[in-house]
N, CA, C and O of each residue as an XYZ file, in Angstrom:
932
protein
N       0.800     -1.162     -0.024
C       0.017     -0.036     -0.005
C       0.875      1.249      0.042
O       0.557      2.240     -0.615
N       1.938      1.212      0.809
C       2.889      2.350      0.871
C       3.447      2.680     -0.526
O       3.454      3.841     -0.936
N       3.908      1.662     -1.244
C       4.508      1.870     -2.509
C       3.477      2.302     -3.588
O       3.765      3.108     -4.473
N       2.304      1.741     -3.467
C       1.215      2.191     -4.404
C       0.873      3.620     -4.220
O       0.688      4.317     -5.217
N       0.775      4.110     -3.034
C       0.488      5.495     -2.766
C       1.612      6.336     -3.347
O       1.358      7.328     -4.030
N       2.863      5.943     -3.079
C       3.946      6.698     -3.680
C       3.966      6.724     -5.198
O       4.293      7.725     -5.836
N       3.586      5.533     -5.762
C       3.541      5.471     -7.251
C       2.505      6.481     -7.809
O       2.783      7.194     -8.773
N       1.290      6.527     -7.175
C       0.272      7.469     -7.555
C       0.722      8.952     -7.505
O       0.488      9.739     -8.423
N       1.383      9.276     -6.374
C       1.843     10.707     -6.230
C       2.963     11.019     -7.206
O       2.976     12.108     -7.780
N       3.906     10.104     -7.418
C       4.996     10.336     -8.252
C       4.594     10.441     -9.730
O       5.140     11.261    -10.469
N       3.649      9.618    -10.147
C       3.119      9.700    -11.474
C       2.329     10.994    -11.687
O       2.356     11.593    -12.762
N       1.644     11.393    -10.652
C       1.011     12.708    -10.694
C       1.943     13.795    -10.820
O       1.671     14.736    -11.565
N       3.072     13.757    -10.134
C       4.074     14.733    -10.251
C       4.684     14.808    -11.642
O       4.980     15.876    -12.179
N       4.859     13.577    -12.208
C       5.418     13.501    -13.558
C       4.448     14.145    -14.571
O       4.876     14.814    -15.512
N       3.226     13.945    -14.375
C       2.140     14.502    -15.250
C       2.131     16.025    -15.135
O       1.961     16.730    -16.130
N       2.316     16.530    -13.901
C       2.314     17.949    -13.653
C       3.504     18.627    -14.362
O       3.383     19.697    -14.958
N       4.640     17.956    -14.264
C       5.907     18.527    -14.903
C       5.710     18.453    -16.422
O       6.042     19.411    -17.119
N       5.171     17.327    -16.961
C       4.939     17.206    -18.406
C       3.988     18.318    -18.928
O       4.211     18.900    -19.989
N       2.990     18.569    -18.188
C       2.019     19.627    -18.521
C       2.697     21.004    -18.549
O       2.469     21.817    -19.445
N       3.520     21.226    -17.556
C       4.202     22.503    -17.467
C       5.180     22.742    -18.625
O       5.256     23.851    -19.154
N       5.964     21.653    -19.035
C       6.798     21.794    -20.203
C       6.019     22.065    -21.423
O       6.340     22.990    -22.170
N       4.935     21.247    -21.675
C       4.198     21.435    -22.917
C       3.474     22.798    -23.020
O       3.453     23.412    -24.087
N       2.876     23.266    -21.889
C       2.171     24.474    -21.918
C       3.110     25.732    -22.000
O       2.812     26.712    -22.682
N       4.250     25.643    -21.267
C       5.173     26.721    -21.233
C       6.030     26.952    -22.433
O       6.369     28.083    -22.781
N       6.388     25.815    -23.086
C       7.424     25.827    -24.170
C       6.841     25.697    -25.528
O       7.587     25.631    -26.505
N       5.547     25.655    -25.644
C       4.932     25.561    -26.978
C       3.710     26.537    -26.989
O       3.033     26.739    -25.981
N       3.479     27.112    -28.167
C       2.337     28.036    -28.325
C       1.248     27.511    -29.175
O       0.219     28.168    -29.335
N       1.441     26.264    -29.769
C       0.387     25.732    -30.593
C      -0.007     24.331    -30.055
O       0.754     23.685    -29.335
N      -1.214     23.899    -30.434
C      -1.684     22.585    -29.942
C      -0.778     21.473    -30.498
O      -0.454     20.574    -29.723
N      -0.352     21.451    -31.733
C       0.594     20.390    -32.172
C       1.928     20.359    -31.438
O       2.497     19.297    -31.183
N       2.413     21.564    -31.104
C       3.649     21.671    -30.429
C       3.512     21.155    -29.038
O       4.401     20.447    -28.565
N       2.410     21.480    -28.331
C       2.179     20.988    -27.031
C       2.017     19.475    -27.002
O       2.445     18.807    -26.061
N       1.407     18.961    -28.025
C       1.186     17.485    -28.070
C       2.511     16.794    -28.312
O       2.766     15.749    -27.713
N       3.385     17.348    -29.185
C       4.684     16.738    -29.432
C       5.522     16.715    -28.174
O       6.153     15.696    -27.892
N       5.561     17.827    -27.378
C       6.368     17.809    -26.171
C       5.772     16.827    -25.147
O       6.498     16.036    -24.544
N       4.497     16.883    -24.964
C       3.880     15.957    -24.035
C       4.069     14.483    -24.417
O       4.308     13.635    -23.558
N       3.958     14.195    -25.711
C       4.184     12.839    -26.203
C       5.597     12.354    -25.948
O       5.837     11.237    -25.491
N       6.565     13.291    -26.280
C       7.979     12.909    -26.101
C       8.303     12.605    -24.648
O       9.029     11.663    -24.328
N       7.714     13.474    -23.744
C       7.980     13.279    -22.324
C       7.310     12.068    -21.785
O       7.816     11.424    -20.866
N       6.117     11.727    -22.371
C       5.428     10.556    -21.937
C       6.262      9.301    -22.338
O       6.362      8.352    -21.560
N       6.827      9.309    -23.494
C       7.633      8.207    -24.029
C       8.875      8.006    -23.100
O       9.270      6.891    -22.761
N       9.450      9.170    -22.724
C      10.575      9.139    -21.772
C      10.204      8.548    -20.421
O      10.909      7.700    -19.874
N       9.105      9.008    -19.913
C       8.627      8.410    -18.644
C       8.342      6.936    -18.794
O       8.612      6.165    -17.873
N       7.794      6.509    -19.951
C       7.546      5.115    -20.147
C       8.853      4.296    -20.138
O       8.895      3.192    -19.596
N       9.888      4.836    -20.730
C      11.234      4.167    -20.665
C      11.681      4.037    -19.293
O      12.151      2.968    -18.904
N      11.561      5.127    -18.464
C      12.037      5.023    -17.093
C      11.196      3.964    -16.323
O      11.751      3.189    -15.545
N       9.901      3.936    -16.536
C       9.090      2.921    -15.875
C       9.531      1.506    -16.266
O       9.532      0.575    -15.459
N       9.908      1.392    -17.558
C      10.398      0.095    -18.015
C      11.668     -0.330    -17.285
O      11.823     -1.474    -16.858
N      12.553      0.629    -17.163
C      13.803      0.354    -16.431
C      13.488     -0.084    -14.987
O      14.093     -1.030    -14.483
N      12.568      0.586    -14.342
C      12.229      0.187    -13.017
C      11.533     -1.134    -12.905
O      11.808     -1.907    -11.988
N      10.659     -1.403    -13.798
C       9.840     -2.621    -13.800
C      10.703     -3.901    -14.046
O      10.526     -4.945    -13.420
N      11.656     -3.729    -15.015
C      12.510     -4.902    -15.326
C      13.636     -5.065    -14.313
O      14.234     -6.138    -14.248
N      13.949     -4.034    -13.515
C      14.850     -4.072    -12.446
C      16.293     -4.226    -13.006
O      17.180     -4.748    -12.330
N      16.505     -3.742    -14.301
C      17.852     -3.922    -14.906
C      18.905     -3.068    -14.299
O      20.101     -3.303    -14.472
N      18.435     -2.019    -13.545
C      19.448     -1.166    -12.847
C      19.878     -1.595    -11.518
O      20.634     -0.902    -10.837
N      19.391     -2.775    -11.115
C      19.899     -3.318     -9.825
C      21.319     -3.791     -9.977
O      21.700     -4.211    -11.069
N      22.082     -3.745     -8.985
C      23.489     -4.098     -9.070
C      23.729     -5.479     -9.523
O      24.789     -5.780    -10.070
N      22.738     -6.373     -9.307
C      22.867     -7.777     -9.709
C      23.047     -7.894    -11.189
O      23.607     -8.877    -11.674
N      22.579     -6.903    -11.923
C      22.714     -6.887    -13.437
C      23.978     -6.088    -13.896
O      24.182     -5.867    -15.090
N      24.788     -5.678    -12.943
C      26.007     -4.937    -13.176
C      25.670     -3.566    -13.818
O      26.527     -2.967    -14.467
N      24.461     -3.083    -13.643
C      24.143     -1.766    -14.214
C      23.776     -0.706    -13.155
O      23.404      0.421    -13.483
N      23.888     -1.085    -11.937
C      23.413     -0.245    -10.809
C      23.827      1.218    -10.874
O      23.029      2.120    -11.131
N      25.180      1.409    -10.615
C      25.706      2.789    -10.504
C      25.751      3.405    -11.917
O      25.137      4.451    -12.131
N      26.428      2.817    -12.849
C      26.509      3.488    -14.223
C      25.143      3.618    -14.843
O      24.876      4.639    -15.476
N      24.266      2.656    -14.704
C      22.974      2.741    -15.313
C      22.184      3.919    -14.800
O      21.597      4.677    -15.572
N      22.174      4.067    -13.490
C      21.375      5.111    -12.952
C      22.032      6.457    -13.239
O      21.325      7.452    -13.397
N      23.397      6.525    -13.314
C      24.022      7.786    -13.661
C      23.702      8.223    -15.079
O      23.499      9.411    -15.333
N      23.655      7.276    -16.003
C      23.287      7.559    -17.335
C      21.820      8.017    -17.429
O      21.501      8.950    -18.166
N      20.962      7.371    -16.698
C      19.592      7.620    -16.702
C      19.282      9.119    -16.234
O      18.282      9.714    -16.635
N      20.137      9.638    -15.426
C      20.065     10.989    -14.908
C      20.730     11.948    -15.868
O      20.193     13.011    -16.179
N      21.895     11.565    -16.330
C      22.769     12.574    -17.112
C      22.289     12.744    -18.566
O      22.291     13.854    -19.098
N      21.877     11.626    -19.206
C      21.511     11.751    -20.631
C      20.304     12.671    -20.828
O      20.355     13.536    -21.702
N      19.207     12.522    -20.045
C      18.090     13.446    -20.234
C      18.444     14.893    -19.994
O      17.997     15.787    -20.712
N      19.255     15.112    -18.976
C      19.671     16.501    -18.734
C      20.441     17.042    -19.899
O      20.182     18.168    -20.324
N      21.377     16.298    -20.439
C      22.137     16.737    -21.603
C      21.277     17.069    -22.830
O      21.485     18.065    -23.522
N      20.306     16.188    -23.060
C      19.415     16.343    -24.228
C      18.581     17.614    -24.022
O      18.503     18.454    -24.919
N      17.953     17.758    -22.833
C      17.090     18.926    -22.649
C      17.809     20.236    -22.621
O      17.337     21.231    -23.171
N      19.017     20.242    -21.947
C      19.793     21.481    -21.901
C      20.292     21.873    -23.300
O      20.291     23.055    -23.641
N      20.705     20.923    -24.089
C      21.145     21.090    -25.470
C      20.047     21.708    -26.242
O      20.251     22.698    -26.944
N      18.847     21.129    -26.126
C      17.691     21.631    -26.875
C      17.275     23.007    -26.518
O      17.143     23.886    -27.370
N      17.061     23.194    -25.199
C      16.503     24.450    -24.728
C      17.490     25.647    -24.676
O      17.090     26.795    -24.871
N      18.755     25.366    -24.416
C      19.709     26.488    -24.264
C      20.778     26.425    -25.297
O      21.557     27.369    -25.431
N      20.852     25.341    -26.043
C      21.936     25.236    -27.052
C      21.453     25.391    -28.467
O      22.281     25.335    -29.376
N      20.143     25.587    -28.734
C      19.643     25.823    -30.085
C      18.876     27.044    -30.124
O      18.358     27.505    -29.107
N      18.774     27.631    -31.351
C      18.078     28.881    -31.499
C      16.591     28.671    -31.184
O      15.967     29.506    -30.529
N      16.013     27.515    -31.670
C      14.610     27.247    -31.373
C      14.297     27.084    -29.949
O      13.244     27.511    -29.475
N      15.245     26.437    -29.216
C      14.984     26.239    -27.793
C      15.101     27.558    -27.009
O      14.313     27.786    -26.092
N      16.056     28.423    -27.346
C      16.178     29.618    -26.669
C      14.972     30.575    -26.979
O      14.574     31.383    -26.140
N      14.439     30.453    -28.158
C      13.214     31.249    -28.435
C      12.137     30.766    -27.626
O      11.411     31.582    -27.059
N      11.934     29.446    -27.497
C      10.878     28.918    -26.634
C      11.051     29.380    -25.184
O      10.085     29.780    -24.533
N      12.293     29.321    -24.685
C      12.593     29.742    -23.309
C      12.280     31.221    -23.105
O      11.782     31.607    -22.048
N      12.577     32.078    -24.139
C      12.366     33.496    -23.987
C      10.863     33.774    -23.893
O      10.452     34.713    -23.211
N      10.011     32.938    -24.595
C       8.587     33.124    -24.569
C       7.881     32.617    -23.356
O       6.802     33.066    -22.968
N       8.553     31.651    -22.776
C       7.881     30.908    -21.606
C       7.705     31.878    -20.439
O       8.614     32.654    -20.144
N       6.490     31.845    -19.737
C       6.226     32.678    -18.602
C       7.107     32.181    -17.424
O       7.037     31.018    -17.029
N       7.927     33.092    -16.885
C       8.803     32.791    -15.859
C       8.079     32.230    -14.575
O       8.570     31.284    -13.958
N       6.921     32.820    -14.191
C       6.187     32.342    -13.029
C       5.865     30.835    -13.231
O       5.946     30.075    -12.266
N       5.510     30.393    -14.429
C       5.217     28.927    -14.613
C       6.420     28.082    -14.471
O       6.364     26.976    -13.934
N       7.588     28.627    -14.979
C       8.799     27.822    -14.884
C       9.247     27.666    -13.416
O       9.941     26.710    -13.069
N       8.851     28.590    -12.592
C       9.190     28.526    -11.146
C       8.186     27.680    -10.399
O       8.538     26.817     -9.595
N       6.870     27.963    -10.699
C       5.839     27.385     -9.846
C       5.833     25.829    -10.009
O       5.439     25.128     -9.076
N       6.237     25.320    -11.108
C       6.195     23.774    -11.302
C       7.097     23.160    -10.254
O       6.893     21.995     -9.914
N       8.096     23.873     -9.711
C       8.980     23.241     -8.727
C       8.310     22.994     -7.386
O       8.875     22.339     -6.510
N       7.042     23.547     -7.224
C       6.327     23.307     -6.010
C       6.086     21.781     -5.829
O       5.864     21.325     -4.707
N       6.130     20.999     -6.925
C       5.897     19.551     -6.777
C       6.935     18.937     -5.919
O       6.745     17.807     -5.469
N       7.967     19.565     -5.671
C       9.097     19.002     -4.876
C       8.732     18.846     -3.369
O       9.516     18.270     -2.615
N       7.609     19.328     -2.946
C       7.131     19.030     -1.567
C       7.019     17.481     -1.380
O       7.016     16.972     -0.259
N       6.931     16.798     -2.477
C       6.861     15.307     -2.432
C       8.176     14.750     -1.865
O       8.263     13.552     -1.594
N       9.144     15.553     -1.692
C      10.378     15.133     -1.038
C      10.167     14.496      0.353
O      11.055     13.855      0.915
N       8.935     14.710      0.880
C       8.554     14.066      2.097
C       8.715     12.587      1.982
O       8.942     11.932      2.999
N       8.620     12.048      0.877
C       8.818     10.560      0.667
C      10.167     10.124      1.106
O      10.296      9.062      1.715
N      11.203     10.905      0.822
C      12.536     10.603      1.263
C      12.595     10.523      2.784
O      13.160      9.590      3.354
N      12.014     11.495      3.407
C      12.006     11.504      4.895
C      11.322     10.267      5.435
O      11.822      9.622      6.356
N      10.152      9.931      4.849
C       9.362      8.757      5.267
C      10.149      7.479      5.059
O      10.145      6.619      5.940
N      10.846      7.311      3.898
C      11.616      6.149      3.603
C      12.822      6.035      4.554
O      13.207      4.922      4.913
N      13.416      7.150      4.962
C      14.501      7.126      5.889
C      14.005      6.683      7.298
O      14.669      5.907      7.985
N      12.855      7.185      7.689
C      12.272      6.823      8.950
C      11.912      5.353      8.993
O      11.940      4.737     10.058
N      11.572      4.780      7.838
C      11.164      3.414      7.721
C      12.401      2.489      7.574
O      12.263      1.268      7.497
N      13.568      3.076      7.537
C      14.786      2.245      7.386
C      15.043      1.727      6.023
O      15.720      0.710      5.873
N      14.501      2.419      4.950
C      14.579      1.941      3.606
C      15.547      2.739      2.803
O      15.986      2.281      1.748
N      15.906      3.923      3.253
C      16.928      4.733      2.559
C      17.959      5.276      3.645
O      17.639      5.469      4.818
N      19.151      5.486      3.159
C      20.229      5.867      4.131
C      20.349      7.345      4.390
O      19.803      8.163      3.649
N      21.068      7.692      5.448
C      21.538      9.064      5.658
C      22.997      9.070      5.235
O      23.690      8.057      5.327
N      23.473     10.277      4.751
C      22.786     11.533      4.698
C      21.870     11.752      3.477
O      21.160     12.755      3.403
N      21.892     10.828      2.547
C      21.166     10.974      1.254
C      19.717     11.314      1.496
O      19.283     12.383      1.068
N      18.940     10.476      2.155
C      17.530     10.730      2.286
C      17.133     11.993      3.018
O      16.290     12.749      2.535
N      17.742     12.242      4.206
C      17.328     13.522      4.859
C      17.655     14.749      4.081
O      16.840     15.666      3.983
N      18.883     14.785      3.502
C      19.314     15.969      2.695
C      18.371     16.130      1.477
O      17.836     17.210      1.225
N      18.192     15.037      0.747
C      17.298     15.100     -0.467
C      15.937     15.496     -0.075
O      15.330     16.340     -0.735
N      15.376     14.884      1.056
C      13.998     15.116      1.412
C      13.759     16.544      1.904
O      12.899     17.240      1.364
N      14.489     16.987      2.903
C      14.244     18.262      3.382
C      14.632     19.387      2.446
O      14.056     20.475      2.467
N      15.599     19.099      1.648
C      16.034     20.115      0.629
C      14.918     20.281     -0.451
O      14.613     21.396     -0.875
N      14.342     19.176     -0.864
C      13.253     19.169     -1.789
C      11.989     19.947     -1.182
O      11.344     20.764     -1.839
N      11.740     19.637      0.004
C      10.567     20.278      0.691
C      10.775     21.796      0.700
O       9.905     22.590      0.343
N      12.036     22.149      1.150
C      12.290     23.644      1.189
C      12.106     24.268     -0.189
O      11.392     25.258     -0.346
N      12.779     23.656     -1.215
C      12.626     24.241     -2.570
C      11.216     24.256     -3.017
O      10.806     25.221     -3.663
N      10.442     23.265     -2.724
C       9.029     23.199     -3.224
C       8.193     24.280     -2.446
O       7.365     24.971     -3.040
N       8.420     24.398     -1.171
C       7.586     25.470     -0.452
C       8.012     26.868     -0.938
O       7.152     27.723     -1.148
N       9.256     27.106     -1.112
C       9.774     28.396     -1.500
C       9.393     28.758     -2.960
O       9.390     29.923     -3.357
N       9.070     27.684     -3.740
C       8.765     27.956     -5.165
C       7.455     28.795     -5.261
O       7.284     29.542     -6.225
N       6.553     28.681     -4.296
C       5.298     29.393     -4.323
C       5.491     30.946     -4.221
O       5.026     31.686     -5.088
N       6.195     31.426     -3.130
C       6.469     32.842     -3.120
C       7.451     33.328     -4.232
O       7.376     34.472     -4.682
N       8.337     32.456     -4.641
C       9.234     32.846     -5.815
C       8.451     33.035     -7.070
O       8.735     33.942     -7.853
N       7.413     32.152     -7.294
C       6.616     32.294     -8.537
C       5.796     33.583     -8.383
O       5.624     34.292     -9.374
N       5.293     33.914     -7.221
C       4.502     35.096     -7.003
C       5.380     36.350     -7.310
O       4.934     37.293     -7.963
N       6.582     36.318     -6.836
C       7.485     37.478     -7.142
C       7.729     37.577     -8.656
O       7.701     38.680     -9.202
N       7.962     36.473     -9.331
C       8.142     36.478    -10.754
C       6.893     37.003    -11.478
O       7.012     37.537    -12.581
N       5.745     36.870    -10.906
C       4.535     37.328    -11.525
C       4.202     38.788    -11.211
O       3.795     39.572    -12.067
N       4.397     39.092     -9.960
C       3.931     40.490     -9.505
C       5.102     41.464     -9.357
O       4.915     42.653     -9.615
N       6.257     41.039     -8.968
C       7.289     41.969     -8.719
C       8.634     41.396     -9.346
O       9.609     41.143     -8.637
N       8.620     41.216    -10.675
C       9.801     40.572    -11.308
C      11.115     41.405    -11.176
O      12.213     40.855    -11.090
N      10.945     42.781    -11.165
C      12.171     43.601    -11.049
C      12.737     43.615     -9.656
O      13.932     43.392     -9.460
N      11.874     43.881     -8.672
C      12.415     43.968     -7.287
C      12.623     42.610     -6.735
O      13.416     42.488     -5.801
N      11.995     41.561     -7.211
C      12.187     40.226     -6.669
C      13.231     39.335     -7.331
O      13.332     38.140     -7.054
N      14.031     39.986     -8.250
C      14.963     39.197     -8.984
C      15.967     38.519     -8.098
O      16.248     37.332     -8.269
N      16.515     39.253     -7.148
C      17.510     38.630     -6.134
C      16.948     37.438     -5.344
O      17.634     36.443     -5.111
N      15.656     37.578     -4.935
C      15.081     36.505     -4.196
C      14.845     35.334     -5.096
O      15.063     34.201     -4.666
N      14.408     35.532     -6.334
C      14.198     34.434     -7.220
C      15.471     33.716     -7.497
O      15.508     32.486     -7.486
N      16.573     34.491     -7.758
C      17.821     33.901     -8.025
C      18.319     33.077     -6.781
O      18.871     31.992     -6.961
N      18.132     33.566     -5.571
C      18.486     32.811     -4.427
C      17.771     31.495     -4.282
O      18.361     30.466     -3.954
N      16.472     31.560     -4.538
C      15.688     30.342     -4.530
C      16.168     29.364     -5.561
O      16.265     28.168     -5.287
N      16.478     29.862     -6.774
C      16.933     28.996     -7.909
C      18.263     28.335     -7.505
O      18.459     27.148     -7.762
N      19.122     29.047     -6.912
C      20.418     28.413     -6.429
C      20.131     27.310     -5.451
O      20.647     26.200     -5.581
N      19.300     27.616     -4.460
C      18.947     26.579     -3.436
C      18.404     25.355     -4.055
O      18.801     24.244     -3.705
N      17.458     25.539     -5.016
C      16.841     24.415     -5.635
C      17.774     23.609     -6.498
O      17.686     22.381     -6.493
N      18.667     24.238     -7.242
C      19.572     23.572     -8.137
C      20.609     22.821     -7.267
O      20.895     21.650     -7.518
N      21.162     23.497     -6.253
C      22.170     22.811     -5.365
C      21.557     21.542     -4.697
O      22.180     20.484     -4.594
N      20.336     21.729     -4.270
C      19.694     20.588     -3.576
C      19.571     19.356     -4.515
O      19.825     18.230     -4.087
N      19.195     19.565     -5.739
C      19.065     18.394     -6.712
C      20.454     17.791     -7.045
O      20.597     16.571     -7.119
N      21.457     18.643     -7.242
C      22.793     18.144     -7.469
C      23.382     17.405     -6.280
O      24.047     16.382     -6.443
N      23.131     17.935     -5.062
C      23.605     17.240     -3.887
C      22.805     15.943     -3.697
O      23.404     14.945     -3.297
N      21.543     15.898     -3.946
C      20.787     14.655     -3.823
C      21.293     13.556     -4.745
O      21.458     12.407     -4.335
N      21.549     13.947     -6.061
C      22.109     12.977     -6.986
C      23.476     12.446     -6.593
O      23.795     11.262     -6.706
N      24.261     13.412     -6.123
C      25.645     13.029     -5.676
C      25.576     12.039     -4.465
O      26.262     11.016     -4.455
N      24.778     12.352     -3.506
C      24.706     11.506     -2.283
C      24.042     10.163     -2.648
O      24.412      9.123     -2.102
N      23.058     10.185     -3.576
C      22.429      8.951     -3.944
C      23.455      8.017     -4.661
O      23.525      6.819     -4.385
N      24.235      8.613     -5.582
C      25.184      7.752     -6.328
C      26.271      7.207     -5.434
O      26.731      6.077     -5.598
N      26.680      8.046     -4.466
C      27.771      7.588     -3.552
C      27.249      6.728     -2.420
O      28.002      6.340     -1.526
N      25.925      6.423     -2.458
C      25.332      5.484     -1.519
C      25.008      4.174     -2.143
O      24.569      3.245     -1.465
N      25.228      4.077     -3.488
C      24.956      2.849     -4.267
C      26.237      1.958     -4.260
O      27.361      2.459     -4.228
N      26.013      0.599     -4.291
C      27.146     -0.271     -4.393
C      27.919     -0.026     -5.674
O      27.338      0.023     -6.758
N      29.218      0.126     -5.549
C      30.088      0.367     -6.671
C      31.346      1.117     -6.289
O      31.588      1.358     -5.106
N      32.178      1.504     -7.305
C      33.441      2.103     -7.000
C      33.329      3.592     -6.419
O      34.277      4.161     -5.878
N      32.133      4.124     -6.585
C      31.986      5.511     -6.032
C      31.381      5.596     -4.685
O      31.149      6.677     -4.143
N      31.111      4.373     -4.115
C      30.398      4.379     -2.791
C      31.279      4.947     -1.715
O      32.422      4.524     -1.540
N      30.740      5.912     -0.991
C      31.420      6.573      0.106
C      30.721      6.221      1.474
O      31.358      6.023      2.509
N      29.382      6.164      1.380
C      28.590      5.934      2.527
C      28.227      4.408      2.602
O      27.364      3.924      1.869
N      28.902      3.703      3.489
C      28.900      2.238      3.373
C      27.833      1.659      4.197
O      27.593      0.456      4.087
N      27.133      2.432      5.054
C      26.148      1.815      5.943
C      24.924      1.298      5.114
O      24.680      1.687      3.972
N      24.207      0.413      5.781
C      22.977     -0.091      5.151
C      21.761      0.544      5.876
O      21.803      0.852      7.067
N      20.669      0.723      5.078
C      20.457      0.345      3.660
C      21.210      1.283      2.754
O      21.589      2.381      3.161
N      21.427      0.860      1.533
C      21.915      1.749      0.493
C      20.816      2.458     -0.209
O      19.656      2.379      0.197
N      21.151      3.141     -1.245
C      20.134      3.864     -1.992
C      19.564      3.018     -3.198
O      18.975      3.557     -4.136
N      19.764      1.742     -3.118
C      19.322      0.836     -4.137
C      17.801      0.924     -4.501
O      17.471      0.702     -5.666
N      16.896      1.226     -3.592
C      15.434      1.379     -3.900
C      15.177      2.382     -4.998
O      14.168      2.291     -5.697
N      16.096      3.364     -5.168
C      15.850      4.370     -6.181
C      15.996      3.829     -7.667
O      15.643      4.494     -8.642
N      16.522      2.621     -7.743
C      16.707      2.036     -9.028
C      15.500      1.249     -9.551
O      15.499      0.798    -10.696
N      14.487      1.087     -8.716
C      13.280      0.262     -9.079
C      12.014      1.097     -8.892
O      12.041      2.203     -8.353
N      10.900      0.519     -9.361
C       9.581      1.111     -9.132
C       9.178      1.182     -7.699
O       9.479      0.253     -6.949
N       8.511      2.227     -7.261
C       8.166      3.436     -8.076
C       9.101      4.557     -8.029
O       8.914      5.568     -8.706
N      10.175      4.399     -7.193
C      11.107      5.435     -6.894
C      12.055      5.863     -8.014
O      12.664      6.931     -7.952
N      12.168      5.025     -9.025
C      13.073      5.383    -10.089
C      12.509      6.594    -10.884
O      13.239      7.251    -11.625
N      11.179      6.873    -10.712
C      10.609      8.107    -11.384
C      11.297      9.379    -10.894
O      11.328     10.383    -11.605
N      11.838      9.339     -9.703
C      12.428     10.561     -9.106
C      13.770     10.786     -9.904
O      13.862     11.793    -10.606
N      14.837      9.870     -9.822
C      16.041     10.211    -10.498
C      15.974     10.083    -12.034
O      16.740     10.717    -12.760
N      15.058      9.266    -12.493
C      15.007      9.014    -13.984
C      14.221     10.035    -14.756
O      14.456     10.217    -15.950
N      13.249     10.740    -14.078
C      12.430     11.677    -14.798
C      12.325     13.018    -14.077
O      12.580     14.060    -14.679
N      11.953     13.006    -12.802
C      11.734     14.254    -12.145
C      12.983     15.068    -11.952
O      12.961     16.273    -12.205
N      14.094     14.463    -11.508
C      15.306     15.192    -11.242
C      15.860     15.861    -12.605
O      16.178     17.050    -12.601
N      15.964     15.103    -13.726
C      16.476     15.731    -14.926
C      15.555     16.868    -15.415
O      16.040     17.945    -15.763
N      14.248     16.635    -15.442
C      13.349     17.657    -15.916
C      13.377     18.908    -15.025
O      13.406     20.031    -15.528
N      13.368     18.705    -13.699
C      13.336     19.887    -12.814
C      14.718     20.589    -12.758
O      14.757     21.818    -12.684
N      15.823     19.869    -12.790
C      17.073     20.476    -12.785
C      17.300     21.325    -14.022
O      17.886     22.406    -13.959
N      16.799     20.786    -15.204
C      16.925     21.519    -16.411
C      16.169     22.860    -16.360
O      16.628     23.851    -16.926
N      14.984     22.887    -15.665
C      14.172     24.010    -15.497
C      15.024     25.172    -14.641
O      14.929     26.374    -14.887
N      15.802     24.650    -13.681
C      16.613     25.569    -12.930
C      17.644     26.255    -13.860
O      17.884     27.456    -13.738
N      18.240     25.498    -14.772
C      19.212     26.078    -15.703
C      18.475     27.056    -16.645
O      19.030     28.080    -17.044
N      17.219     26.722    -16.991
C      16.431     27.668    -17.850
C      16.139     28.958    -17.076
O      16.199     30.044    -17.653
N      15.821     28.853    -15.769
C      15.514     30.005    -14.970
C      16.794     30.878    -14.861
O      16.742     32.102    -14.981
N      17.980     30.176    -14.620
C      19.198     30.914    -14.621
C      19.440     31.765    -15.946
O      19.885     32.912    -15.930
N      19.112     31.101    -17.027
C      19.223     31.807    -18.313
C      18.265     32.970    -18.441
O      18.637     34.018    -18.967
N      17.071     32.814    -17.984
C      16.149     33.880    -18.027
C      16.500     35.011    -17.091
O      16.204     36.165    -17.402
N      17.114     34.737    -15.967
C      17.434     35.796    -15.015
C      18.604     36.624    -15.489
O      18.890     37.678    -14.921
N      19.272     36.175    -16.499
C      20.356     36.917    -17.070
C      19.822     38.171    -17.824
O      20.559     39.122    -18.081
N      18.498     38.127    -18.166
C      17.941     39.279    -18.888
C      17.658     40.392    -18.002
O      17.670     40.232    -16.781
N      17.387     41.589    -18.578
C      17.087     42.748    -17.786
C      15.814     42.534    -16.907
O      14.832     41.976    -17.394
N      15.824     42.961    -15.653
C      14.728     42.740    -14.741
C      13.340     42.996    -15.275
O      12.448     42.183    -15.031
N      13.102     44.104    -16.006
C      11.732     44.367    -16.494
C      11.204     43.300    -17.424
O       9.990     43.222    -17.618
N      12.075     42.451    -18.025
C      11.614     41.494    -18.957
C      11.280     40.149    -18.293
O      10.814     39.229    -18.965
N      11.512     40.033    -16.998
C      11.346     38.742    -16.322
C       9.947     38.316    -16.248
O       9.694     37.133    -16.476
N       9.001     39.140    -15.955
C       7.632     38.679    -15.718
C       6.864     38.277    -16.983
O       6.104     37.308    -16.978
N       7.070     39.025    -18.047
C       6.329     38.712    -19.275
C       7.256     38.939    -20.466
O       7.435     40.073    -20.911
N       7.862     37.828    -20.998
C       8.860     37.909    -22.055
C       8.172     38.531    -23.314
O       8.817     38.703    -24.348
């Protein structure tokens, strides 16, 4: 029952992120459909990895497999959105408040805290990832409000929130990978972070982390513009 509830909330979070990408980065119905379909296929691939359990260490894919599952989508999304003229044009048109508000979904970091309390995920990975996500998710609401109502005067606060959110995700990934069996393991106590390689938890590193971290990079890019342009490109 515990994992089923988690599966429902994580899939709901994935749907929320997919909707944010498609609505913010496309201006036509076909464009929105293409983005939503692409992200749905990506999510389907992540679910397949979790269901087949091929990223478990028993298949010799644990650490490198999970690392690739996180890194490749980030590279693809960042290259598209910030490395191409079409992507940068989409980013410039996207409403900054929407790019920030979607991060409120990270209040689901409470799952990390619960899993640690249940003895299923290790410290420092789970507490750092959990409470960091909760903080970033809660602060996303006032940050989005500033981006909407006071984009010029709130630029510094939005930037501070964006740094906090990005650092949290990078720290969570680093601690998770160094808690997995393999040559990079630093935190040797049990349990390890192996549950993140299977359903339903693989949705977090395989889909939510890459998509949300990419949005932090997008927000950094937007904040380089003049303050009056932040609220409505």
